[in-house]
C-alpha positions in Angstrom: 33.7 -49.9 8.1 30.6 -50.2 9.5 29.3 -48.7 12.8 28.1 -50.9 14.9 24.2 -49.9 15.9 23.8 -48.4 19.7 21.6 -51.9 20.4 24.8 -53.9 19.5 27.0 -52.2 21.9 24.9 -52.9 24.8 25.7 -56.1 26.9 22.3 -57.9 28.4 20.5 -61.2 27.9 19.0 -60.8 24.2 16.7 -64.0 25.0 14.5 -62.1 27.3 13.2 -59.6 24.9 9.1 -60.5 24.0 9.1 -63.0 27.0 6.5 -62.5 29.4 8.0 -61.8 33.3 5.6 -60.6 35.3 1.4 -61.4 35.8 -0.5 -60.0 38.4 -4.3 -59.9 39.2 -6.3 -56.3 39.8 -9.8 -56.1 41.3 -11.6 -52.8 39.7 -13.8 -51.5 42.1 -16.2 -48.6 42.5 -13.8 -47.0 45.3 -10.9 -47.2 43.4 -12.2 -45.3 40.2 -13.7 -42.7 42.2 -10.8 -42.2 44.4 -8.5 -42.0 41.5 -10.8 -39.5 39.6 -10.8 -37.3 43.0 -7.0 -37.6 43.0 -6.2 -36.6 40.0 -8.8 -33.9 39.6 -11.0 -35.7 37.1 -14.6 -34.4 36.6 -16.0 -35.6 33.7 -19.2 -37.4 35.0 -18.3 -41.1 33.3 -15.6 -41.6 35.6 -17.0 -39.9 38.3 -20.8 -39.9 38.4 -22.6 -43.3 38.5 -26.0 -41.5 37.6 -24.8 -39.4 35.0 -22.5 -42.0 33.4 -25.4 -44.2 33.3 -27.0 -42.1 30.3 -23.7 -41.8 28.7 -22.0 -44.4 25.5 -21.2 -47.0 28.1 -24.1 -47.4 30.6 -22.5 -47.0 33.8 -19.2 -45.5 35.2 -16.0 -46.5 33.6 -12.5 -46.0 35.0 -10.2 -43.1 33.6 -8.0 -44.4 31.3 -5.0 -43.6 33.3 -6.2 -45.7 36.5 -4.2 -48.6 34.6 -1.0 -46.8 34.6 -1.1 -47.3 38.3 -0.7 -50.8 38.1 2.6 -50.4 35.5 5.7 -51.9 37.1 9.0 -50.2 37.4 10.8 -53.5 37.5 13.0 -55.6 34.6 13.2 -59.4 34.8 15.9 -60.7 37.0 17.7 -61.9 34.0 17.9 -59.2 31.6 21.7 -58.7 33.2 21.9 -55.1 31.7 25.6 -54.6 32.0 25.1 -50.8 31.9 25.9 -49.0 35.9 24.2 -45.8 36.2 21.2 -43.9 37.9 17.7 -45.3 36.9 14.9 -42.9 36.2 11.6 -43.0 34.3 11.8 -41.6 31.1 8.5 -42.1 29.8 5.3 -43.6 30.6 1.7 -44.6 28.6 -1.6 -46.2 28.2 -3.2 -47.1 25.4 -7.0 -47.5 25.8 -8.9 -49.9 24.1 -12.2 -50.6 25.6 -14.1 -49.2 29.0 -12.7 -50.8 32.4 -15.9 -51.0 34.8 -16.0 -51.9 38.4 -16.3 -55.0 39.2 -13.7 -56.1 36.1 -10.9 -58.4 37.3 -7.8 -57.4 35.3 -5.0 -59.7 34.5 -1.8 -57.8 33.5 0.8 -59.3 31.9 4.7 -57.8 31.1 7.2 -57.8 28.6 10.4 -56.3 27.6 9.9 -54.9 24.0 13.3 -53.0 23.5 16.7 -52.4 25.3 19.0 -49.3 23.4 21.5 -47.4 23.7 21.4 -43.4 22.9 23.7 -40.4 24.0 22.5 -37.4 25.0 23.6 -34.0 26.4 24.6 -35.8 29.5 26.2 -38.7 28.3 25.3 -42.2 27.4 22.3 -43.6 28.1 20.4 -47.4 28.5 16.7 -47.5 28.0 14.5 -50.4 29.1 10.9 -50.4 27.3 8.7 -52.5 29.3 4.8 -53.1 27.6 2.3 -54.3 30.2 -1.2 -55.6 28.7 -4.5 -55.8 30.3 -7.3 -58.1 29.9 -10.6 -58.6 31.8 -11.9 -61.6 33.1 -13.6 -62.5 29.9 -10.2 -62.5 28.3 -10.4 -59.5 26.3 -7.8 -57.0 25.7 -8.9 -53.5 27.6 -5.7 -51.5 27.3 -1.8 -51.7 26.8 0.1 -49.3 29.0 3.9 -49.1 29.5 6.8 -47.3 30.5 10.7 -46.4 29.3 13.0 -47.1 32.3 16.7 -44.7 31.4 19.8 -45.5 33.3 22.5 -42.7 32.7 26.0 -43.1 33.5 
């Protein structure tokens, strides 16, 4: 007899997979870049020194790629309807930089669920929800993808 895969065992609204459920706009400022760089201990002059950055490959200051992780939301669409009770916490987070982000850029962030799956670990059953965020600048160019995986553990 065939065993059902882990995804089939979870009860949730499969129609939300791949559908945009969140959209927001973020204006990137010089103060934001410098402040974030200072907060994380960044020393690369591309992110911290306007004069030195002007001599670099981008011709000016750019944001550290991880700045965009601060805009990644920890929410799910209300109609996901995942039937799996338990403690919720972040399992992972990632950023895939594609193009430089500069002061003055206005980024549009959209989010969609890309995966929902069940896994059994040492602590028992867990359900994972993976959300991908895409960031486009004011010209409509994709500058980064970022995401996070949240886990529910019973």
